[in-house]
C-alpha positions, 0 to 999 in steps of 0.5 A, a space after each residue: 417286202 410286206 408279208 403280214 398285216 392287220 385290220 382290227 378296227 370295227 366296221 364303224 371305225 373303218 367306215 368313218 375312215 373311208 366314208 366314200 366306200 361301202 364297208 360290210 357291217 359284219 367285218 371281223 377283226 384280223 390280227 395276222 393276215 398272211 399271203 394266200 389269205 383273202 385280203 380287204 380290197 377296194 378295186 377301181 371298178 367303179 363299185 366303191 365296194 370293199 371285197 376280198 381277193 386272194 393275196 398273191 397276184 396271179 397275172 391273167 396270162 398265167 398257165 395252170 401249171 405255173 400258178 405257183 410261180 406267179 403268186 406275187 404278194 408284193 411289187 416294187 413300185 419303182 419297176 412295176 411299170 416295166 415288169 410283165 407281171 405288173 405293168 398292165 395292172 398298174 395301168 388298168 387295175 389298181 386298188 386300195 388294200 385296207 389295213 391298220 398295221 403291218 409287221 416286219 421282221 429284224 434280226 434280234 439283238 441276241 442274234 437268235 432268230 428274228 424279232 417281229 415289229 408291228 407298225 401302226 399310225 400314231 393316231 391308231 386309224 386305219 389306212 390304205 396300201 397301194 395295191 394292184 389286182 388281176 382276174 385269172 380265169 381257170 380252164 373251167 371259166 371260174 374267175 379268181 381275183 387276186 391282189 398284191 401290195 406295192 412297196 417302196 424304200 423305207 422311211 426313217 422308222 422302218 429303215 432300221 428294221 427292213 429295206 422295204 416298206 408298203 406304199 401307204 397312200 394319203 387319203 387325198 390320193 385315193 380318188 386318183 389312184 382308183 380312177 379307172 380311166 387314168 393310165 398315165 404313169 406320170 399321174 399316179 407314180 408321184 403317189 407312190 412314196 414313203 409315208 411320213 415316219 413322224 406319223 407312224 409308230 412301232 414296237 416289237 411283238 412276240 414270235 406268236 405272230 410268226 404262225 399264220 394260224 394265230 389270229 388273236 389280239 396276242 399277235 399285236 401285244 408288245 413284247 420285251 424279248 429282243 
């Protein structure tokens, strides 16, 4: 699963990486984005605007008393088309979720607890996870937009750490993924693949990142304690 990620680059760097989309000029850096927090999303609504959605997809048909059961942060890309919670979103409500790194945890060498590892691109540039989004309306009619990250089998870099990794889209696939008209699985399913390991890097970080309350550069500092 993918349960934490970062977006630490400046708005100018993010705009350069995503030139066809509108990026807020006052976007602050985030070093420890966690479930239930707002996450940076570009939905396939035709606006090309970056917005912030609740991290944890809530299907539109969810009853109020079941909200806690459907706070879904990840969806398996291999089975999303078959699952009631995801299949409609996969057809109609896809999105980019912007990031420049993510964390996964592995059992420590000492056998005590788990060690967090931070994954980024070797060129340090931001990228986009493949995401799904939904709108849930409260009984009072207030809309809540939510999203989740699609996952896939890991590449050779992530595999020693975790048995899943987030789907990272290639830039040339953004337009197809965000096409609001396209709803055929045979068109967008091939886009959901493990990102090339040779373009990525990883290193261990400290347990400081374990707490979602911590959101500073210390989260991504390399650690030698395994």
